[in-house]
N, C-alpha and C positions, 0 to 999 in steps of 0.2 A: 119504822119496820122495827117487829120486834126485836130480833137479834141485838142490834146495834144499840136499841131500849137498852136491851138484858146487859150489854158490856157496861151500857153508863151509869147503870144501877150498881154493878160488881166495882165499880174501883171508885163512884163517886168522885169522882175529879175534874174538876173544872175543864170548858172547854172554850176559850179566850184563844187560843192559836189559833192565829189564822194559816194556811200554807203556803208558804212560797209556793210560786210557779214554778215547773221545773221546766226546760226544755232539753231537746231532745240536744243540744249540739252543748249544755252543759253539762250533761250526763255522758255524752261521747269524748270532753275532759279529761273526765275523771278517771274514763275508762283505759282511755288511750295513758295517763299514768301507772293505771295499776299495772295493764300490760308491761310495760316497760321496768317496773318495781320489781314483780313478781315474777319468777324462776318459770313462767309457763309459755305453754304453746300458744293455747285460744282460748275463747270465751264467746260467751252468745248475754247479752242483758236484756232481760225487757222488761217495760215499766206501763202498766194502767190504770188510769184517775180519770175519775166519773165516769167510764165506761164508755171510755177514746185510747189506744193507744197512742203513749207518748213514743216510746220507742219500741224498737225489736229491732238489732242489730247485732254482729258479729267484729270481735276482735283477733286478731290476731290468725292462725292456721289452725285445723284438723290434725295435722299431724306435725308432729316437730323436722327440722329440716327442710318440708314438703311448703309449693306453693298451695295450700288446697283453702278457700276462704271459708271462713266461720260466714256465717248469714244465718237470719232470725227462723232459718226451716232444720240449720244443720242440728241435728240428730247428738243426744247426749242420756248415758243414764242420768235420772236421777234421783235412782236408790233412795232411802227413806222418806222422799216427798212422797214416795205410792203409797204412803202409810194417812194420808188425808185421802184419798180416792178409797181405803177401806171401811175407814173410821164415818165416810161418810154414805156408805155403802150399807155396813151396818144401821146407821141411824136411819136412815130411811126406808129400810125394810123392816124396821121397828114403828116407824109410822103407819106404816101399811099393814101394819096388826100380822105379818108374816115372820116373826120374830119377838123376843122381848127382850129390850137389856138387861134388864133385869133377873131374867134367868138363871140358873145354872149352868155355864159351859156342857159338861155332861148333857144336858138335855137335848141338846145337838149333837153333840160326840161322846155317843159313854162312856170312850176308850181313855179319855181324856185326865189325867192325874198327875197331880205337884208332888212335894216332899212330904206331903201332910193327907189323910182321907180325909178329916174336917174340910184345910183348907180344898183341895179336889173337888170336894161335892158341894163347899159354896161359894167356889169362886165363880162370878157371872160374866155375863158378855162385854158390861159396861166395862168390868176388872183389864180385861186385856185389853184395851185402847186406851190407859190409861200408869200404866209402867205402876203398878200398888202389889204386884202379885209375890211379892219374897223373892223374886231372883235377883242376882247381881244384876248389874249394867254388864249389858256382853256377855253374861253366861251360859255357855249350851252354844256359842255360833260355831265352835268348832263342828257341832253335829251335823250342820249344815252346810258349812261352809265348804264349797268344790263339790256338795253329794248330788251321787245319781239316787237317793232313795225320796222315798214322793214324800207326802207332805204328811200324811196320815203315820209311815214310818218313822218320821220326825220327830212327833209328835209323839209317837208312845215314848220314846224315850227318856223324855221330859224331868220325867219323875223321879228319873235316877239326880237330877242336880239337885246340892244343898241350897239350903234357906239362908237366904244371905242378910234379913230383916225381916219383923212380925209383919205378916200379914196384914193388908192397906194402913198399914205405921211406917211408910217409908215410899223413897225409890227407886228401883234400877230400870235401867234401860234397857228394852229385854222386844228381838227381833221375833222370837219364838209366837209368844204370846198374838202377833200378828199372823206368823204362820197360821196359828190355829184360828186367828180370828174370816182367814180365809176358808179355812173349812167348815166353818159354820156360814157361812155364804155359799157353801155348795151345798152347805145339808139341808136348808130351806127353800134354796130356788132350783138345785138340780142343774143348776150353771157354776163351774170354774169361777174363784174371786176374776180372771182374765176375762172370760166371757161376759161377766158381768159389769163390768170396768167396762169395755167397749161396748156392749149395748146402749148402755142406759145412760154414756155418759161422753165417750170417745166420740160418739155415732151421732147423735144428739148436739153436741157442742163444736162437730167438725174436727174433732182433733186427726187428720187423714193423715197424718204420719205418725204420731203416738203409736208405740208396739208392747206390749205386755211382754215380751220373749226376747230374745235375740237372736232366736232361729231366722225369722223375716231379713233383718240387716243383710244377708247375705247376698239377696240379689236390690239393694236400695241405694240411692249415692247418698253425699253429702250427709255420712255419717262421721263424726269424731273420733277421731283412736285414745283410748286411755293411756294414761303417760303415767312411770312411777319417779316421780320430781326429784326424789335422793336421790336414786340411781343416771342424775345425766338427764332425765327425760326420759324411760325407756321406754318406747310402745309394748303396749299388751295387747293380745286377742281382748274382746268384751266375754268377757267372763260369764260361763250362762249360772244365771239364777233361778233355774225354772223351779224347782219345788219353794224354792226360800222369797219366790216373787211378789206375795202376799206384803213383806215386811221389805220389798227393795226392789221390785223386779220391773218396774215403766222407763222408756227409754219415750223420752220426748224430746222438744225445740222450744225456743220462748215462744213464739208462733203460737203455738201448742196449750201451752201453757199461759198464757195471756190469757185464753179464752177458758180456759177452766179458772185460774184469780178471778175471773170478772164473775163467774156465777157464783161461787161464792159469795163476794162482794154485793154483788146481785140478790143475795140472798134467796137460789137458786130458781130464780126467774130470770131467762136472757129472751132481749122480743116477744115478747108475750111467750114464749113458752115456759111453762116450768122444767125444768131439769131435774130437782130433787123438793121436797115442801123446806118451802119456809122455815118449817118450826125445828128442820134438821139444826140451823147453829146455834138454836136455843140447848142443845144439847155438844156438840163439838168443839165450839169457843165456848163452855162453858165448865171454870173452874171444880176437878174431880182428885184432883191431889197437889198438895200445894208444898208437900216435901221438897221438892224441889227447890223452893226461894229460899233465898240468902238474905241480908239486910237490905234490897229492893223485894218490891215485890213481880216474884217469878212464879208462874204452874203450869200445870198440863191439865189441856183440855184433852177430848179423845183426836187422837194422829195429829192433835197441836200442841208447841207450847207458846206459854198465854206473858205478857209482862208489859212495864207500863214505863214508855217513857213520853218528857215532856207531856204528863198529864192525858197521856192519850193511850190507850189497850195496843198493842200490837201482837197479832198474831200470825205466829212464826215456823219455819221447823230447817233442817239439814237435812245433805243429803250423802253420803260416803259410799262410795262405790270403790270396786278396783281402778283406778287410774282418776274419776274425773269426783272432783264434789260440786255440791249445788246449793240454793240458800232460797229460800221464799219468804218474802215478809211482807203483810199486809197490816195493814189501820183503816182499819172496817168504816170506822167515823169519819177517814179523808177519802172513803172510797179511792184507796189505794192500794196496788197490790206491784210488787219488784221480784223479779226473780233474776236469778243469778247461774251459769251450768256452766262449769269449766271442763276442760280434758286436763286438767294436773288435781294432782293431793296437794293442793296450798290453802291457806285460809282467804284467798283472793276473793272471793263466790261470798262469804261474809263481811270481811273488810266493806268490799263497793256494795254491795246491798243493806251494809246497815250508814253507810256516805250517804244513798240515794233519800234512803229511809229520814236521814236525821237533817239534811237538806231542805226535806220537805216539811219538816217539825219549825226548821226555822232554823235550824244548828248549824249553824256553819266552822266545823275545826278546820281550822290551815295546817294542824298536823295530823291530820286522820289518816295516813296514807305512811309518813312517818312510823307511826307509832302501830302500825298494822304492821311493815313491815318488822322491825321490832319487835315483837309476839313471835312471827313467825320464825326468827333467825334463832326466839328462845325455844319454840317449840322444836325445832331442826336440834337444836343442841343437846333436848331432853331427849329427843328421838338416839340421837347417837351413842348418850349415855348408858341405853339400853345394855347395850352392847360392852362395854367397857368391864364390868366385872365378870364378863360372862368366857371371854376372851383372856384376861386379863388372869383368871385360876388357871389355864391351861396349862399341863406340868409335860415338857418336853421330853422324848427319848425312853418314855414306859410303852411298856409292850401288853398285850391284854390278858387277861389269868385265864378266860374262858378260848374254847378252842372253836371253831364257826359252827361247827356241829350241833354243839350245844346252845348257838344264838337260835339259831333257824328253828322256823317253826310257826306255829298258829297262835298266836295272842289273842283274847276275847275282853272288854271292856264292855261292861251295861249300857257305859250312858253312850259309845260311838259303835260299837259294834265288835268287826275283827278287824286284826291286821299281820299281817303275813311275812315274814322276814326267808327269804328266799336266795340261793345264790341267782343271780340273770344271768346272758346269755353272754357277757363278758365277764364273767366269771367273779363278778364280784358283790357279795351281799347288797343288798336292797330291800328297804320297808316297804310292803304295798297294804295300804289303807284300801280296807274291802269298802266298795260302797264312794268311795271316793278317791278314785285311780290318779287323779289330775294330783294332788298330793303323795303322792309314792316319790322316794326321794334313795340315789345310791349309798350306804353308809361310807364314809374313811373315819377309819381311826384317828379321834382327839387326844383323851390319854386313859389309862388304865382298862375300864371295863365299857367307857363312854366313848361315844361315836357319834363325828358329824355327819349332821344331815344333809347332804347335797341335792338339792330339791329339783326331779325332771325337769322342771317348768318353771318359771321365775313369777314368786307369786307378790302381792304389793303390797301386803301388810305386815310381812316377815321376811328375815332376810336368813343370817346364820341362828342356828338349834341345832340343835343336840337331843341324843335320846341314848340313857345309860340301861345297861344289863346288869337287874336285880337276882343275889344269888338269897336261898332259904340256908337253915343249917347244914341241910347235906352240900353245901355248895353246888344244886341245884338250879337250874338259870330258873326262876319264878314270877316276871314282870317286867316291864319299862317302863322307864321315869321319860320324861320328856320335858325340856330345857328350853324353850324358843319365842326369849324375848318380843310381844309385840303389846300392843293395845287394845286387842280386838277377841282375834282364834286363841281362846285360851287352850293349850294343850297341858299344861299342867291338871287341867281337870279330867282327860284322860290316862288311864290307868291299865294296861295293858296284862294280865293274867298271863301265864302259859297254860294252854292245855294238854 
C-alpha cells in the first residue's frame, strides 16, 4: 500500500513492535476511570483495528444532570476534525484533475488576499491546508465566530490581518485558510463544501447520522449537549458555525467516524468501493510543514498532524467546539483508528485517546490518568490566571468622563466590520456587533471610560471582558479598544473607529 510505504520512508524507523491486543473490556475500564476523574458529563469512544470495530460506546450522559445515555450513535460536534474532510476533498479533486494543489488560490478565488500582494498572488491551495501562510495561530477567528456573514465576506476581510512570521517559514494554526479551502471546493465543483462532503464521503460510507450544520439537529434525537466546564458544566445551545463550517462544522458520532477512519486506514477503498484514490494519502499524510516540531518529530500534513511514537507514525487531529472537544488518532501501519468525542471542554478526549494509542504500542503507563488530570488542573489554573490582572486593575469609585451621547454611534473596523453603541429598550448602553448579533453585550461601567461587557448570551471561550472608549486631542470619542482575555477569539485585533 503506497501511503504506508511512504510513511515508512519518511520516518525510516524500525517496525519490530507488535500490537498488544486491545479488548473492549480494557478500553471500557479506562474510559470509566476517565469519566470518574474528569469533570465531564459524557463522551463516546470508538476504536477500529484491521477494518473491524473493536468498540463504539458511550459513557456518562448527553446532558449534565439528566439520564440521557450516550452511545455510539450519539452526535457530537467534531469541530476541527472536519478539516481532514476538506483536505481529502481538495486532494481528491486534485488527483481527478479538477484543481491543482500548487495553483495560486487566486486562480479559483480572485478576491483572495493576504497581508502582502506577492504573498496573496503566490499562496497556493496546498498552503491553505498546512498552516504556513504567515498568519498567527487563531488570528482572525473574531471575524467568523458567531457571524452571519457568508464565507466569501469573511475571506474578503482576511487581508487586514497582520503577518506573524515569514511566509512558508513558520507555523500558525489558521481556521480562516480552511474556510477559504471550502470556497475553493465550491469554485471548482459548483457545490458547497458541505454538499461535496455529504455526497462523496457521508453517503458512500454510510455515515447516515452525520451532519454538516446544526440546523438538522432540531428534528433529531440522541444529540449531545455542549457544556462549559469551567462554569460548572453550564449547558449551551449548539453554536451555528455555518459560514465557517469548512474549518469545523461537522457533527458526527463514533459509529460514523469509525467508517471515515476506516476509509483513511484502508487508503480510500472500503469493501471494494473506492471512496477516494489511494494517492490522496500520499499528500495528506505527507509532511508539508515541520515548523511545529520541537524535541521530537512532529509535523503537519494536509488537514492532519503527524508525529512519531515508539517508532510508528501517528496521524492525528483535535477539535475544539463551543462546549465539546474531540480527538482522532490513527496509526496507519497498525491499521488502528481511535476517536473520542466529548460534551465538555476538558482534555479527556486527548488523554483517553493517547492511552488507547499507547496500549496498542505496548506502552502501559499506570499513572496515565493521574498525569493527565494534573495537566488538566494546571490548564484550568492558567485559564483563571488570565482574569486576575484585568480584574485586579479595577479602580472603584470612578465615574466616566464621557457623556452617554458621546459614546453612542457607529464604529467601523476594516477587519470585522461595524459596531453600534445604542441605548436599548431597558435604557442601558448596548454594544451591538453588526453581522454577529449573538456577540451583543450590555455595557456596565467598570472604571473611568472603560465599560464591562455583560454578554447577552453566554459564550464558551470567554467570560470577563471590557471595552474602552478612547478620545482624540479634542476630547472627542475616536475609537473602541477591547480587552477580552481568552485563548482563541482575539478581540484585541478589533479596533472600531467612530464614524
